[in-house]
N, C-alpha and C positions, 0 to 999 in steps of 0.2 A: 902828857898833859891830861889829866881825867877831864872827861865831858862834864861841862856847866849842869848843875842841878836847879830844877826848877819846881816850885812847888804852885798849883792852880787849886784855888779854894772856891768850892762849888756851894751853893745854897740852892734849896728848890726855887724855882723861877727864874735861874739864871739864863741869859740869853744864849742859845745853842751856838750861833755863828761866832761870836764872841770867845766862847771857850774852846770849841773843836778846832776852829780854823789856826789860831796862834799854837794850840797844842800840837796838831798835826805838822805845821811848819817847824816847830821846835825838834821835834822827833825825827824829822827828814833831816835836819841838820845834825842829828846826833846827841842831842841833851837827854839827859836823863831827866822826864816829866814825871811827877808824882801827881796824881788828883787827889784831892782830900774832900770829903764831904763834910758839911757843916754839922749835919746832924748827927745820929747814932748809927745810922746804917750807912751802907755804902752805895746805894741805889740814890739817884738825885733826879729829879724831874725838872727839865726845863720849861721856859715859858709857853713853847709849844708842843709840849707833851713827849718831847725826846726823852729817853732815861738813860743817862749814863750810869756805868758801873764804875764807881772811884776805885782807886787803888787802895785807900785807906781812908779814915776819918780825921778830921782835924785834930781831934782829942788825942789818936796815936801820932800825930806827925807834929804837934805843936812844939816838942822840944828839939827837934832834929832841924839841922842847919842846911839852908839851901842857898845857894847862889843868886837866884831871883825868886820874889813873890809875884804871882799874878791872879787878878781879880777881874773876872768878866762883869759885865753889866747886867742890865734886866731887871725885872722885877724882884728878883731874888736880892738885889743890894739892901732893900729894907731889913732883910735877914742879917746880912753882913755888919750892917750899922747896928742892929741890936745885940750882937754878941761881942762881949768885951774881948774875947779870945783873938780876934780879927785885929782889932788896935794894937793889941799887944804883939802880934806878929808883926805887924808894921813897923811899929817903934823899934822892936829887936832888930829887925832887918837894917832899917836905919843906922841902929847904933853899930851894927857891924859892917857898915858899909857894904851892904848887899844891894842888889838891883830890887827895884820897887815899880809895877807897872799895874795899869789898871786901864780900862776901856769902858766907855759909855758913861754911864752914871757911876762908875767905878770911883772915880775921883773924889765922889764925896765922902767915901768910906777913909780916903787919904787924909781928906779934910778933918774929919772927925778925931783921927788919930794924930792931927797936928803936925803933918809932916810937909804942905804943900805951902806954907809961909815961905815967901821969898822965892818960889820956883816959877818957872814958866810951865803952863800945862795947858792941855785940851780937855773936853768933854762933850756929852751929847749935850744938846740945846735945851733938853727937858730940864736939866738941873741948873741951866745958866743962873737963875735968880739966887741958889747956894753959892754958886762959883763966880762971881762977878769979873774975877781976873782970868777966866778960863780964855784961850785963844780959840774961840769957835770956828773960826777959819781955816784952822790947821788940822790936818787929818791925823799926824803922828807928831808929838813934840817930846824929845828927849832933852832932859836937863838934869845935867850930873847923873846920878844912878837911878833917875826915875824916868819913865816912859809912860805917856798917856795917849790915848786916841779918842776919836769920836764916837765911833758906834759900829754895828755890825757892818756896815759898808766900808769901812777900813780896816777891818780884821785882818787881811792879807799884808795890807801895810804895816800894821802894828805887830804881825807875827815876824816878818821880815826885818823890822828894826829891832826885836829882840835878838833875833839871830845875828845881825850886824855887832851889837854891843855885846853880847855873850861870846860869840866867836870871833868872825872878822866880817868887813865888808865884802870881800871876795866869797866867803860862805853863803852869805845872805844872796850875792848874785848868782851863785851856783844853783841855790835853792829855788830862786825866782826864777830862772832859766827852765828848771825842771819842771814847775808848775805852770809856766807860761804865763808868768806876771809881768 
């Protein structure tokens, strides 16, 4: 069976822990993770100045199929919200019955794309006013093919839940043991 494929979309201002931690955990599990920069170049600057070298741009990856789409949070969420291509990717992912995952403020992008209705989800307390149904006491929420998480402090839990759903619970446990989680 081929390894699950994952697309992580990064915009300038992304929260580094929320991007790098799940990305690393997914790669440890054997997923094929592609990092796509929202802008025209492949270098993306996080909220704390860490510059990541993306594999590609969203423009180049947009037509490709992935098993899972991941949106990190942080101030860069405003850029994700402002770019209609991101909402289009989310809607196509839902239409294909693919996995959709967002952490921290990322679920507001899911709201904008119209995929949160009737779902259980969590998010960062800073976006609670926009997401009144968010289960703010939950670290990670999986509902159907959607996974959401609260923030940087839950990034490891988020990454392990992605592995559990894309692979198996046993694979998630193996990765958790290997990183002492």
